[in-house]
C-alpha positions, 0 to 999 in steps of 0.5 A, a space after each residue: 500500500 502506498 501512502 500519499 502525501 502532499 509535496 511541501 516546501 523543503 529547505 537546505 540547511 542554510 536556508 532552514 537555519 535562516 527560516 527558524 533563526 539559528 545558525 547552520 552549525 546549530 542544526 548540524 549539532 541538533 541533527 547529531 544529538 537527535 534534537 531536530 533530525 534532518 531528512 536525507 536525500 539519496 546522496 546523504 544531503 540534509 534537508 528540512 521541511 516547512 512542517 519542521 519549521 512550523 513545529 519548531 516555531 510553534 505555529 499552527 499550519 494553515 491547512 489549504 487544499 492546494 494542488 501538486 501538478 506535473 507540468 510538461 512541455 514540448 515545442 511542437 506536436 511532433 514531439 509527443 513521445 518526449 511529452 509522454 517521457 516527461 510525464 512518465 519520468 515525473 510520475 515515477 518520481 512521485 510514485 517512489 516518494 508517495 507524492 499525490 499527483 493532483 493534475 497533469 498539465 501539458 503544453 505545446 510551444 517554444 520555451 521562449 513563448 510567454 503566451 502559452 495558454 496552459 502556462 499562463 493559466 498555471 501562473 494565474 492559479 499560482 498567484 491565486 494560491 491554488 498550487 502547492 508544487 509544480 514538478 518539471 523534468 527540467 527548468 527549460 520545460 517551464 521557461 527558457 530564459 528568466 527561470 529564476 524570476 518565475 521561481 521567485 514569483 512562485 515562492 512568494 505564493 508558497 509554491 515550490 518548483 521541483 526540478 527533476 533534471 531528467 538529463 536523458 531528454 534531447 533538448 538540442 533540437 529545441 534549442 536550435 528552434 529557439 535560436 532560429 526564433 530569436 534570429 527571426 524576431 531580430 531580423 524582422 525588427 531590423 527589416 522594419 528599421 531599414 524600411 523606416 529609414 528608407 521611408 524617412 529618406 523618401 519623405 525628405 526627398 519629397 519635401 525637398 522636391 516640393 520646396 523646389 517646386 514652390 520656389 
């Protein structure tokens, strides 16, 4: 039988020490003496949870029905196999840790596209404090540039982004597509600027000709 738990915010030792107002070496000492036992990753690194912080600070947790979602994205519908691989990898991660999955969100669109429908709906729900945790296989699945800003935005709304770092996926083709998109955007701007300059020069020629005619 699997007992499902909701994913909550986790802290590294330094961040947790700051959260509860003690020094990191104090936490290490408490862990050794079993005063406040740290959790451990598979590689043996210490980490702490928000529940531990609330218990230490003697704060009653605010019980809210917030959701844990898996977010998957590919650039085109031709990459459905990659989309399914992302979902499977994330599902297995949650299953191994007893994390309840409330929803799977899938998107088609470039990582440079900030107008993705499901992406923006997810941000709205995070802002409305409806989402507890977003699980992604790689930060590029969420956004190509500016990930740190979005992560900070989520943290302000008590939402954690869990990155699984699935290095098996091939992102080379997507990066090439994104670079082509960037070149296309700047080419269009440059083309528009040249047209503007040509138009301005033409207007000056016309003005000069009109002046000559009037004189």
